[in-house]
N, C-alpha and C positions, 0 to 999 in steps of 0.2 A: 729529888733523891733521899728524903727523909729515912732516918731512923724506925723500923718497925716497934712495935710493943717488945715490951721484954718476956710478957708472956708468949707472944707469937715466935720468938726468936729462942727460948725456953724448948718450945715444944719442939719446932723447927732442928735444932740439935739433938733432941732425944729420939729425933725421926731419924736422922742422917745416920746417928749412928747403931741405931736397934732396927732400922728401916720397917719401921711397923704399918705401913701403908697397904701391905694385901690384909695382913688381918684384921686390922683395922678400917679395911675398905674407905681410906679418906686420908690426905694428906695438909698439912700447912704450909701458906707459903712461908719463901725463905728469901732474903739476900742474894740478887744473882750472882754474885760474884762467888758465891757458896756452893752452887755446882760443879763448878769446876775440880776436878778431882773427886767428885762425890758419890757413892756408888747407889744406882739406882736399882729397885726391886725387880725379879726376872718380869719383863712384859710391859716393862712401864718406859716413861719418854718423860723426857722437860717442855712443860709447858713455860716458857720464856717469855716476858712482858716486863717491856721500858718505858720507864717514864721521859717524856720527850716534853723540856722546859718547862717553866715554871710556872705554866697555866694547866699543866698537864693532871688529869683526874685520878693517877693511881699515884700514892704518897711514896713509893719510889719502885727501882727495879727491881722486880721478883720473880722468881720463879716457884711452881709448883709442880709434883710428879703426879701423874695421872695415867692411866691406865693405856697399853699402844695396840695391841689388841680386841680389836670391836665385832661384835656378829654383825657382820655387813649385812644379812640378809635381814635383822628386827629392824637397822634403819632404815632401809629400802624400801619398808612398809611406808615408811612417813612420805607423800607424794612430795611435799618443798625438798627431803632430802634428797629423791630417786633424780628430780631431774636437775638437782646440782653433780651430781655424781655423773649422770648423763652428758652433760655440758664438760665435765675432765676430761670423759673418755674420747669424747668428741676433738681434746683438744691431743688427747694423744696419738689420736688416727690420723691429726692434722701433719704431728710429726713424722707419725712413720709415711705418710704419703710425701712427703716429702723429699724423705729419705729417697723413696723412689723416682720422685723426678732429679733429685741431685745424681743419682745412677745412670740415670737417661734412659730408664723407661719410658715410652708413648703413651702409654695409659695404664689405668688400675682395672685390678682384674677385684671382683667384689667379695670373689672367693678369700681372699688376701687381707680382708678388714675383720676375719671372723674374729673372737677375742682369742682362741688359740693363735691367729696369727699375732696378733700384739701381745699375745705373752710372749713370744716369740722374739719381737721387733724390742721390747724392754729390756730382754735379759742378753740380747747382742748388742744394743747400742752404748755406747758411747756415753751420751748423756744421761743411761739410766742407770748411773750410782755402781754400774761394776768395773772393776781394774781392767782399764784400755788405756789406749793415749789420750791426755788430758787435752780438753778442750776449754776456749777461754768462755765458752756459753754452760759449760760444765760448773768450772770455779768458782762463775759468778752466780751461778745459783747456790752452791755450796756456799759459799761468803752470806748471799742472803740472808737462809735459812738456816746457816748452824754457826755463824760467826761475827757479825757485825751487831749485834746486839751486845753482847760478852763483849766487844772491841771500845764500843762507845761505853759503857761502866770502865773499863780498865782505865781509859784514857781521863775521862772524868776522874778518877782516884788517882791516876797520876799528875793531873796537874790541881787537884785540890777543889773541885767544883762536884761532888758526889751528893754535897747539901744545898750549895749555890746555883746551880746552873740554872742561868737565865735562857731566854729563848733564842738570843743569839750564840749564846755558848753553845748548847745543841745543834746550832744551823753550824756552828764552826767542825765542830766534834761530825757530825754527819758527813761534811766537804772533804773530812780526813780519813774518813771511814770508805767514802767515794774514789779516794784517790789509792787508798791502799787497795782496796779491793780491784781497781783497776791495773795496779801495778801485778797483782796477783796472776792478774789474766793472762801478763804476758809470759807468763812460764808456761803457756800452751805452746808455744814455740817449739817446733822439734827440733830447731838450732838451740846454742847454747845461749842462755840471756845473760847480758852484763848489765849487772846495776852499778851504779856508787856504793862503795862501802855503807856507807852512812845511812843509805837506804837498803843496803841488806840487812843491817841492823835493824832496821827499824821494823822489815818484815818481820825477821825470826821474832823479835817484842814481841809482836802484834800476835805471833803463830802460839810462842810459848804463855801471854798473859791472857790470851783468849781463847784456846782451842784445849780438849784432853787429852790421854797422852794415846787414848785406842780411835785416835781420831784418821782413817786411812788417807783421807785429802791432806789433814794437815802434816802427818808424814811424808807425803809426796812432792810435798810443797817442799816441807825443808830442807829431804833430801835433795831436789834440784836446786836450789837456792844454794847450797854448800859454800854457806858465810861463815864467818867468823861469829862469836857475840863477842868482840871487843868491848869496853867501856866506853860505847857512841855515844853521843848524846843524841838518842833514838828519834826525837821527837822533833826535832829542828828538822830533817829531812823529810818530814812530814807539814812542814809548812809553820812550824811553831818556832 
């Protein structure tokens, strides 16, 4: 996780302050931990890349701001992209069909597999990202897509491994991230979840250090934890 060049850091600082990605139609890579609290241009998203081990081809863990809104029709004109999208739609349909089976249906009406019906499923399923009953699958998916990489960077910084992490160190950080993910998944229970006080504080530290203030899932998990933030050795509860 070596430091980026001074020129890159200077440019990235200017980019974050003035947010010129839209008029310039470009953005520089910045250290991943700089994304926390940073404001994106309207219609943009973060692409986050993590350095894993001393043999990683990345010089450090970095992120870049890129457009989130895509001209889907233009992408679909490329056959290889269209095939990948078709595979993804099939996986969504599989989830839709599974929901039918779980609900007790004995058959599948093909009229229920139309684009409109799939959109309806995505709009109402608790795994679609809408607010609803938390599920362990939904929490796990959120963790892997939105939190895991930032948490590993935060842990590495806390342990002083940002510039010296070996493959063994990265493996250990991955194990801690897995344990953290699994503890968050337990919050899907409809019953109150009791954690040891040190684990509660460790999970709150993870949320505070690795999620943004506008992350709805992080807010919901923090509320359910309902934990104090006493000055406790938080990493010890995660295995250190």
